[in-house]
C-alpha positions in Angstrom: -0.2 -0.1 -0.3 1.6 3.0 -1.0 -0.4 4.7 -2.9 -4.5 5.2 -1.5 -7.8 7.0 -2.6 -10.1 7.7 0.5 -13.8 8.9 -0.9 -16.9 8.8 0.9 -19.2 11.8 2.3 -18.8 14.5 4.3 -18.3 12.7 8.4 -17.9 9.3 6.8 -14.2 9.1 8.4 -12.2 9.9 5.4 -9.3 12.3 7.2 -9.2 10.0 10.2 -8.8 7.3 8.4 -6.2 8.7 6.1 -4.5 10.3 8.9 -4.1 7.0 10.7 -2.5 5.2 7.3 -0.3 8.1 6.2 1.2 7.9 9.7 1.4 4.3 10.4 2.8 3.6 6.5 4.9 7.2 6.5 3.2 8.4 3.4 2.4 12.4 2.1 -1.6 13.0 3.0 -3.4 15.4 0.6 -6.5 16.3 1.9 -8.3 17.4 -1.6 -10.6 20.3 0.9 -7.0 22.5 0.3 -6.6 22.1 -3.1 -10.2 22.5 -4.0 -11.3 26.0 -2.7 -10.2 29.3 -3.0 -9.1 30.8 0.5 -11.8 33.5 0.2 -15.0 34.5 2.4 -17.6 33.1 1.1 -15.8 30.2 0.0 -15.8 29.9 -4.0 -14.3 26.6 -5.7 -11.2 26.7 -7.7 -11.4 26.0 -11.1 -10.1 22.3 -11.9 -6.7 23.4 -13.6 -5.7 25.1 -10.6 -6.6 22.2 -8.4 -5.1 20.0 -10.9 -2.0 22.1 -11.1 -1.9 22.0 -7.1 -2.4 17.8 -7.3 0.5 17.0 -9.6 2.8 19.5 -8.1 1.6 16.8 -4.6 1.7 13.6 -7.1 5.4 14.4 -8.7 6.8 15.4 -5.0 6.0 12.3 -3.4 6.0 8.8 -4.0 4.0 7.3 -2.1 0.8 9.1 -0.4 -2.7 8.7 1.0 -5.6 11.7 -1.1 -8.9 11.6 0.6 -12.1 14.3 -0.3 -15.6 13.7 -2.2 -14.6 15.8 -4.8 -15.5 13.4 -7.6 -13.7 15.8 -10.1 -10.8 16.5 -8.5 -10.7 12.1 -7.5 -10.7 11.2 -11.4 -7.2 12.6 -11.9 -5.9 10.4 -9.1 -7.6 6.5 -9.1 -6.3 5.2 -12.1 -2.8 5.9 -10.2 -4.0 4.6 -7.0 -2.9 1.1 -5.6 -5.5 1.1 -3.3 -9.3 2.9 -3.4 -11.1 2.8 -0.4 -15.2 3.9 -0.2 -16.5 4.9 3.5 -19.9 4.0 2.8 -21.5 5.1 6.1 -25.3 5.6 6.6 -26.4 8.9 6.2 -27.3 9.3 9.8 -23.5 8.4 10.9 -22.2 11.1 8.7 -24.6 13.5 10.3 -23.9 12.2 13.8 -19.7 12.9 13.1 -19.8 15.9 11.6 -22.2 17.4 14.4 -19.6 15.8 17.1 -16.1 17.6 15.1 -14.7 20.2 17.3 -14.8 22.9 14.6 -18.4 22.2 14.3 -19.6 23.4 17.3 
């Protein structure tokens, strides 16, 4: 396991699993939230070309990685390069509960 993509709904545990796998296997970690949005308020999506450049920069500088997110357009850029793809398919009520329990959501 050296190139892993994790996807699922918000609150499904993607970030938690990605951080755990990255730490355990000494892999770089990319949360697609960090390359999907402009740093403005209110938030606005970056163009796919801008996000793609950031992703390609990440891929070219890291031999092993975990990439996680819920953006189908961005996931399409990396899934073919992955050794493993993990879909976290929790019921919606658990995703909502998990999101509500995040420290930043209170």
